[in-house]
Residue frames as a rotation matrix with the C-alpha (Angstrom) as fourth column:
UNK 1
0.411 -0.111 0.905 -29.64
-0.739 0.542 0.401 -59.10
-0.535 -0.833 0.141 -72.11
UNK 2
0.930 -0.050 0.363 -29.04
0.221 0.868 -0.445 -61.57
-0.293 0.494 0.819 -74.91
UNK 3
0.635 -0.755 0.164 -26.00
-0.201 -0.367 -0.908 -59.56
0.746 0.543 -0.385 -75.97
UNK 4
0.190 -0.533 0.824 -24.64
-0.979 -0.166 0.119 -59.95
0.073 -0.830 -0.554 -72.45
UNK 5
0.639 0.097 0.763 -25.18
-0.277 0.954 0.111 -63.69
-0.718 -0.282 0.637 -72.58
UNK 6
0.943 -0.299 0.145 -23.46
0.245 0.329 -0.912 -63.85
0.225 0.896 0.384 -75.96
UNK 7
0.379 -0.833 0.404 -20.53
-0.617 -0.552 -0.561 -61.86
0.690 -0.037 -0.723 -74.61
UNK 8
0.302 -0.230 0.925 -20.31
-0.865 0.342 0.368 -64.17
-0.401 -0.911 -0.095 -71.58
UNK 9
0.872 0.050 0.487 -20.21
0.106 0.952 -0.287 -67.23
-0.478 0.302 0.825 -73.84
UNK 10
0.757 -0.635 0.152 -17.48
0.064 -0.159 -0.985 -65.71
0.650 0.756 -0.080 -76.01
UNK 11
0.235 -0.671 0.703 -15.51
-0.883 -0.450 -0.135 -64.71
0.407 -0.589 -0.698 -72.93
UNK 12
0.516 0.008 0.856 -15.90
-0.574 0.745 0.339 -68.18
-0.635 -0.667 0.390 -71.38
UNK 13
0.959 -0.157 0.237 -14.78
0.279 0.680 -0.678 -69.79
-0.054 0.716 0.696 -74.63
UNK 14
0.517 -0.808 0.283 -11.69
-0.279 -0.472 -0.836 -67.55
0.809 0.354 -0.470 -74.73
UNK 15
0.237 -0.403 0.884 -10.86
-0.970 -0.046 0.239 -68.33
-0.055 -0.914 -0.402 -71.10
UNK 16
0.721 0.082 0.688 -11.20
-0.181 0.981 0.072 -72.07
-0.669 -0.176 0.722 -71.71
UNK 17
0.897 -0.423 0.125 -9.10
0.224 0.193 -0.955 -71.76
0.380 0.885 0.268 -74.86
UNK 18
0.316 -0.807 0.499 -6.37
-0.671 -0.562 -0.484 -69.92
0.671 -0.182 -0.719 -72.94
UNK 19
0.314 -0.155 0.937 -6.43
-0.843 0.409 0.350 -72.43
-0.438 -0.899 -0.003 -70.11
UNK 20
0.925 0.036 0.377 -6.19
0.121 0.915 -0.384 -75.29
-0.359 0.401 0.843 -72.59
UNK 21
0.672 -0.732 0.110 -3.14
-0.099 -0.236 -0.967 -73.62
0.734 0.639 -0.231 -74.12
UNK 22
0.143 -0.615 0.775 -1.51
-0.961 -0.275 -0.041 -73.39
0.238 -0.739 -0.630 -70.67
UNK 23
0.586 0.118 0.801 -2.23
-0.434 0.881 0.187 -77.09
-0.684 -0.457 0.568 -70.10
UNK 24
0.966 -0.213 0.145 -0.75
0.238 0.520 -0.821 -78.00
0.099 0.827 0.553 -73.51
UNK 25
0.401 -0.859 0.319 2.38
-0.319 -0.458 -0.830 -75.97
0.859 0.231 -0.457 -72.72
UNK 26
0.060 -0.349 -0.935 2.67
0.680 0.700 -0.218 -77.65
0.731 -0.623 0.279 -69.33
UNK 27
-0.692 -0.306 0.654 2.21
-0.148 -0.827 -0.543 -74.41
0.707 -0.472 0.527 -67.39
UNK 28
-0.229 0.682 0.695 -0.93
-0.965 -0.067 -0.252 -75.77
-0.125 -0.729 0.674 -65.69
UNK 29
-0.965 0.086 0.247 -2.27
0.087 0.996 -0.008 -79.21
-0.246 0.014 -0.969 -64.93
UNK 30
-0.542 0.837 0.072 -5.76
0.239 0.071 0.968 -80.16
0.806 0.542 -0.239 -66.05
UNK 31
0.065 0.555 -0.829 -6.91
0.972 0.153 0.178 -80.00
0.225 -0.818 -0.530 -62.42
UNK 32
-0.551 -0.341 -0.762 -5.45
0.548 -0.836 -0.023 -76.51
-0.629 -0.430 0.648 -61.98
UNK 33
-0.975 0.211 0.066 -7.09
-0.061 -0.544 0.837 -75.37
0.212 0.812 0.544 -65.22
UNK 34
-0.228 0.942 -0.247 -10.43
0.565 0.335 0.754 -76.82
0.793 0.032 -0.608 -64.12
UNK 35
-0.029 0.161 -0.986 -10.13
0.971 -0.228 -0.066 -75.11
-0.236 -0.960 -0.150 -60.72
UNK 36
-0.836 -0.323 -0.445 -9.25
0.222 -0.939 0.263 -71.80
-0.502 0.121 0.856 -62.37
UNK 37
-0.791 0.594 0.145 -12.14
0.092 -0.118 0.989 -72.16
0.604 0.796 0.039 -64.78
UNK 38
0.007 0.818 -0.576 -14.56
0.862 0.287 0.417 -72.85
0.506 -0.499 -0.703 -61.93
UNK 39
-0.271 -0.195 -0.943 -13.22
0.779 -0.620 -0.096 -69.86
-0.565 -0.760 0.320 -59.99
UNK 40
-0.986 -0.123 -0.112 -13.54
0.029 -0.789 0.614 -67.57
-0.163 0.602 0.781 -63.01
UNK 41
-0.488 0.872 0.015 -17.09
0.331 0.169 0.928 -68.76
0.807 0.458 -0.371 -63.68
UNK 42
0.078 0.509 -0.857 -18.06
0.990 0.063 0.127 -68.24
0.119 -0.859 -0.499 -60.03
UNK 43
-0.566 -0.354 -0.744 -16.54
0.484 -0.874 0.047 -64.75
-0.667 -0.334 0.666 -59.97
UNK 44
-0.956 0.254 0.148 -18.40
0.028 -0.423 0.906 -64.00
0.293 0.870 0.397 -63.19
UNK 45
-0.142 0.951 -0.274 -21.67
0.696 0.293 0.656 -65.06
0.704 -0.097 -0.704 -61.60
UNK 46
-0.039 0.057 -0.998 -21.01
0.916 -0.398 -0.059 -62.87
-0.400 -0.916 -0.037 -58.56
UNK 47
-0.843 -0.344 -0.413 -20.17
0.170 -0.899 0.403 -59.88
-0.510 0.270 0.817 -60.77
UNK 48
-0.744 0.641 0.186 -23.24
0.227 -0.019 0.974 -60.52
0.628 0.767 -0.132 -62.93
UNK 49
0.083 0.791 -0.606 -25.45
0.936 0.147 0.321 -60.57
0.343 -0.594 -0.728 -59.84
UNK 50
-0.328 -0.278 -0.903 -23.88
0.645 -0.765 0.002 -57.32
-0.691 -0.581 0.430 -58.61
UNK 51
-0.998 -0.067 -0.012 -24.53
0.033 -0.631 0.775 -55.75
-0.060 0.772 0.632 -62.01
UNK 52
-0.379 0.925 -0.008 -28.17
0.567 0.239 0.788 -56.88
0.731 0.294 -0.615 -61.93
UNK 53
0.127 0.391 -0.911 -28.66
0.975 -0.218 0.043 -55.36
-0.182 -0.894 -0.409 -58.48
UNK 54
-0.607 -0.442 -0.661 -27.02
0.346 -0.895 0.280 -52.10
-0.715 -0.058 0.697 -59.55
UNK 55
-0.930 0.308 0.201 -29.07
0.124 -0.251 0.960 -51.96
0.346 0.918 0.195 -62.77
UNK 56
-0.082 0.944 -0.318 -32.25
0.837 0.238 0.492 -52.54
0.540 -0.226 -0.810 -60.77
UNK 57
-0.061 -0.024 -0.998 -31.33
0.804 -0.594 -0.035 -49.72
-0.592 -0.804 0.055 -58.37
UNK 58
-0.891 -0.341 -0.301 -30.62
0.101 -0.793 0.601 -47.36
-0.444 0.505 0.740 -61.23
UNK 59
-0.689 0.700 0.189 -33.88
0.363 0.107 0.926 -48.28
0.627 0.706 -0.328 -62.95
UNK 60
0.131 0.761 -0.635 -35.87
0.973 0.025 0.231 -47.69
0.192 -0.648 -0.737 -59.76
UNK 61
-0.359 -0.334 -0.872 -34.14
0.537 -0.838 0.100 -44.34
-0.763 -0.432 0.480 -59.23
UNK 62
-0.998 0.009 0.068 -35.05
0.055 -0.490 0.870 -43.34
0.041 0.871 0.489 -62.78
UNK 63
-0.284 0.957 -0.055 -38.68
0.662 0.238 0.710 -44.32
0.693 0.166 -0.702 -62.19
UNK 64
0.083 0.272 -0.959 -38.72
0.944 -0.331 -0.012 -42.35
-0.321 -0.904 -0.285 -58.96
UNK 65
-0.686 -0.435 -0.584 -37.27
0.254 -0.895 0.368 -39.25
-0.682 0.104 0.724 -60.65
UNK 66
-0.926 0.363 0.106 -39.80
0.041 -0.181 0.983 -39.57
0.376 0.914 0.153 -63.47
UNK 67
-0.629 0.699 0.341 -42.63
-0.680 -0.282 -0.677 -39.71
-0.377 -0.657 0.653 -60.90
UNK 68
-0.315 0.483 -0.817 -43.89
-0.529 0.626 0.573 -43.00
0.788 0.613 0.058 -62.31
UNK 69
0.212 0.486 0.848 -46.21
-0.967 0.233 0.108 -44.91
-0.145 -0.843 0.519 -59.99
UNK 70
-0.838 -0.513 -0.185 -45.08
-0.527 0.850 0.031 -48.46
0.141 0.123 -0.982 -59.28
UNK 71
-0.226 0.762 -0.607 -47.49
-0.054 0.613 0.789 -51.40
0.973 0.211 -0.098 -59.20
UNK 72
-0.450 0.004 -0.893 -47.07
0.830 0.370 -0.417 -51.66
0.329 -0.929 -0.170 -55.43
UNK 73
-0.944 0.104 -0.312 -47.91
0.042 -0.902 -0.430 -47.98
-0.326 -0.419 0.847 -55.01
UNK 74
-0.601 0.758 -0.254 -50.92
-0.605 -0.223 0.764 -48.34
0.523 0.613 0.592 -57.32
UNK 75
-0.217 0.502 -0.837 -52.14
0.356 0.839 0.411 -51.42
0.909 -0.209 -0.361 -55.45
UNK 76
-0.699 -0.086 -0.710 -51.75
0.713 -0.156 -0.683 -49.63
-0.052 -0.984 0.171 -52.09
UNK 77
-0.902 0.380 -0.204 -53.74
-0.378 -0.924 -0.049 -46.64
-0.207 0.033 0.978 -53.33
UNK 78
-0.416 0.770 -0.483 -56.44
-0.380 0.336 0.862 -48.90
0.826 0.542 0.153 -54.79
UNK 79
-0.328 0.246 -0.912 -56.77
0.725 0.685 -0.076 -50.72
0.606 -0.686 -0.403 -51.45
UNK 80
-0.867 -0.039 -0.496 -56.94
0.392 -0.667 -0.634 -47.39
-0.307 -0.744 0.594 -49.61
UNK 81
-0.759 0.628 -0.174 -59.68
-0.625 -0.628 0.464 -46.03
0.182 0.461 0.869 -51.93
UNK 82
-0.277 0.658 -0.700 -61.66
0.026 0.733 0.679 -49.26
0.960 0.170 -0.221 -51.59
UNK 83
-0.499 0.036 -0.866 -61.43
0.839 0.268 -0.472 -49.06
0.216 -0.963 -0.164 -47.78
UNK 84
-0.927 0.142 -0.347 -62.46
-0.009 -0.934 -0.358 -45.40
-0.374 -0.328 0.867 -47.77
UNK 85
-0.590 0.754 -0.288 -65.40
-0.556 -0.121 0.822 -46.13
0.585 0.645 0.491 -50.08
UNK 86
-0.294 0.453 -0.842 -66.47
0.503 0.822 0.267 -48.91
0.813 -0.345 -0.469 -47.73
UNK 87
-0.699 -0.012 -0.715 -66.38
0.676 -0.335 -0.656 -46.55
-0.232 -0.942 0.243 -44.74
UNK 88
-0.906 0.362 -0.219 -68.26
-0.405 -0.891 0.203 -43.90
-0.122 0.273 0.954 -46.70
UNK 89
-0.426 0.768 -0.478 -70.98
-0.278 0.391 0.877 -46.37
0.861 0.507 0.047 -47.68
UNK 90
-0.399 0.252 -0.882 -71.36
0.803 0.560 -0.204 -47.49
0.442 -0.790 -0.425 -44.05
UNK 91
-0.773 0.030 -0.633 -71.76
0.411 -0.737 -0.537 -43.90
-0.483 -0.676 0.557 -42.81
UNK 92
-0.348 0.653 -0.673 -74.02
-0.696 -0.661 -0.281 -42.82
-0.628 0.370 0.685 -45.67
UNK 93
-0.547 0.066 0.834 -75.78
0.237 0.968 0.079 -45.98
-0.803 0.241 -0.546 -46.92
UNK 94
0.450 0.809 0.377 -78.18
0.647 -0.005 -0.762 -44.16
-0.615 0.587 -0.526 -49.29
UNK 95
0.307 -0.403 -0.862 -75.49
-0.310 -0.899 0.309 -41.99
-0.900 0.172 -0.401 -50.86
UNK 96
-0.115 -0.347 0.931 -75.17
0.721 0.615 0.319 -44.04
-0.683 0.708 0.180 -54.08
């Protein structure tokens, strides 16, 4: 993850550097460069979020294929066993 952040910083720096060059050459105004920068940053955030969602899906699929029990599944089974034990103790109170 830190590598991704480092890459994003380098990429952002390069984009800003390029935009500054366009401003210096008169190809863009400062306002246009700022707007482009904001748009690029926003698109980057959207793409990053998409990548996180996709990575999460892939990770969950891998866990499913590996037959690894999730915390939610474990908690559900624990609750079910506790409920069944309670019912068993009610029906057979001396069965300790």
